[in-house]
N, C-alpha and C positions, 0 to 999 in steps of 0.2 A: 386517527394520529395520521398526519402529514409527515412522511419519513423521506428523507434524500439519502442515496447511496454513491458514494464517490467511488468510480472504477476507473481503473488505469489498464492501459495496454502494454505490457511488457514482451521483450523477447522470449521466445519457448526457453526452458532450461536445458535442454538437449542441443540447443544450437552453439555452433563454436565461434564466439564472437570473431569479426572482421572489422576492424577500424577504418576511418575514414584517412583520407591522405595528410591529415593535419593531426591525426590521433588524438583528437577531442570527443568522438563519438564514435559510435558504430555505422556500418552502411547499412543503412534503412532499406535500400532496395533489396538488400541480400539475404535479408532475415525473414525470419517466421515469428508470428508473434500470438501471442493468450492472454487470457485475462491476469490480470494480478491474483495470485493464490489468497494472501489477506482478504481482499478486496470481496472475493467470492464468500468469503466467510462473512463479511460484512452484510451483504446481498441476503445472505440465507437466514442472518437473524433478522433484518428488516421484513421478510417474508413471513417469518414465525410471528413477529408483532401484529402483521396485519391481520393474519388469521385468526389472533388471539383478541384484537382490539377494533379490528376494521378500520378504516384508512384506504390511504394509496402510498405508493410506493414509487418514487420516480429516481432515477438512476443519471448519472450525471459524469461525464467524462469531458478531457480537454487534450486535445491534442488535433493533429491532422487527419484528413478523411478515413484513413484506415480504422481509428479509433470507433467508427459507426457499427463495426463487426461485433466487438465486445459489448457493447451496447444492445445489440440486437440480440446478443446470446441470452444477457440479462433478462432483456423481455420475454424472451422464450423460455426462462426459468418461473418466469409469475409476476415481473417488474410491470406496472401500470403503462408508464410511459418514460421518455428518454430525453434529456437536453444534452448536446452536443456544444460544448465550446471548442470551436474551430479555430486552429491557427499553425501553420507548419512549423514555429518556433517552438512550440510548447512541447514538442516531442522529446526536447533533452532540457527542457528548462529545470529550475532547482524550484524547490518548496515554496518558496516564497513567491515566485513568478505564478506556478502554476495554482497556489492557492487564492491568490488574487485573483485571477481570470476566473476562478471556478466562484469566489465570491460575489465577483461582479454579476454574473450570470445569474447566481442563486436568489439574492438578495429580495428581489422581489416576490419572489416565491413563498416568504413566511412560513418556512419547514419549522414542525414541531420538533423535530430531530433529525440529525445526521449524523450518517454513519460513514466510516471510513476505514480500511484496512490499517493495521498497525503501522506496516511499514510497504514499501515496494521492493520487488524482487530485483528489481535493477540497480537502482540507487542508494536503497535503503536509509533514506534519510529520517525516518519515523516523524516527518516536522510537518506535513501538508495538513493533518486533520487540526492539530494545535492552533495551526498558522489561521487555518480557515476560521476557526473559532474566535479567534481575535480581530480577523477582519469584519464578522458578522456581530460582533460584540456579544456572544454565547458562551455560555459556561461550558465546561468540557472536562473529560476524564480519559485517562489511556488506559492500553494494556486491559482492556475489558475482559473478562470473562462469563460474565452473567448479565442480564439486564432485566430487570423488574419494573415495570411502568404503571401509572395511574395516570391516565388521561384525566379523570374528573378533576383530580387536585394538580395537574400540568407538574407531576412530580416523578424522578426517575430514583431506583436505587440499584447501585449496580456494584460487582464485583470486581475489584483490581487484583492483578498478578504482581507481587513483590518480589523480592530477590529470597534467596533460601528458603523457596518453597512456603511463604508465608502469603498470604491472602488480605485484603482490605475491603470492608464495604463503606460507600459513600452515599450521601443523600444529593441529589441535583435536582433544579427547578429547570423546565423547558422554557424556551428551546435550548437545545444543548447540542453537543459534537461529542460523538465517543468513537474513539479509534478502537476497532476491534482485535481480539488475540486470535491467530489462528490455531484451529482446534475447538473453538468453543462450541460449534454443533456439527452435525453431520450434512454435507452438501447433498443436496439433491440433483437429479439429471433433468435436463431440458427433454418434455416429452414430445411427442411428434405432435398431439394438438395442441401446445405450447408453441412449437415452432411455428405451425401455421397459422397462429394468433398473432404473434410478435408482428407476420406481415404488415397487419392491419393497425397497430398500436401506433401512437404518434412517437417520432423523434424528430423533434425539434432542433435545427441547426442555428446557432447564434455566432455572429463573430467576436471573437476575443476583442477586448477593450483594449485601448491603447496601451504598447508594451509598456510594462514596468521592469525598473531596472534591476538586474540579476543582482543576488547579494552573494554570488557563487562562480567564481571561472574557472572551469575544467582546464588545467595546464595541459596534463597528458594522461590518457590512458594506457594502458600498456597489459599484456597477458604476461601472468608470472611465470617465470623461467626456471626451470631445475637445474640444479647445480649440483655437481659432487666434488669433496676434496678429500684428500687422503693426507693424513696427518702423519708422521712417523716420531714415536716417543723415543729417545734416547736415554742409556744409562742403564744402569745394573736390573735384573728380572726384579730386585725390590722396588729401585726406585721408579722404573718404571710402571710398575703396577700400583704405587701411591701417586704417581702422576696421572693414570689413568684414572682411578677413582675421583681426583681432584676435579677433571676434568668432565667426566659424568655428572659429578655433584654441582660444581658452581657453572662451568660452560652451558653443557647440554641441559641440565638440570632433570636428568631422567632416573636420577637416585635420590633418595634425601639423605 
């Protein structure tokens, strides 16, 4: 199977966000970055499918030059080659713009299967994979916990996570896009041999197509502020106790 995996570079989780002057995005030059965790699980699932069925795994990422770092890390873990859709504006683009840029670069590859993480750790839209499927006219499934593939029949059987501890098995025809849930598998680490081999693997850089109009505008970002308030409850002890119980039940909702 010819499998693509979409990889996003996101700020590291332990980095304290610092906003730019317009408070519409972070200061990229001061941030440290890493691979989006759900995408790492998508990559691992693709590598396991390749080991079972044969074929090729191609990692694809969109964004500024620094995105090449996480693509190289994916190559070190076992991917065969990479495609970097380069554009500085894609660093903070919404899911529609990002998916469109990826689709334009991936369309001629004719992938049998495209995997993405369920959502990104920075924006968390959980929409890029779905929009990508629409732009490429592929079937899709979300929140996937298990993948069974039959390349000869070009069919997939996938297990989806639903609410309340329920799961759903569905069948799909290839080509298809799947968004992978974190925890679907056990991640592997890049070996020294893999790191050395990654230096010789192809990482093709393509310019993003003409900018697509964003469907989302970030008005303002801010760091949540912690605040404490003190409320005095007047009345007799009995009245104060009754009011306290009401506040805890109806306002704070900490008791039933």
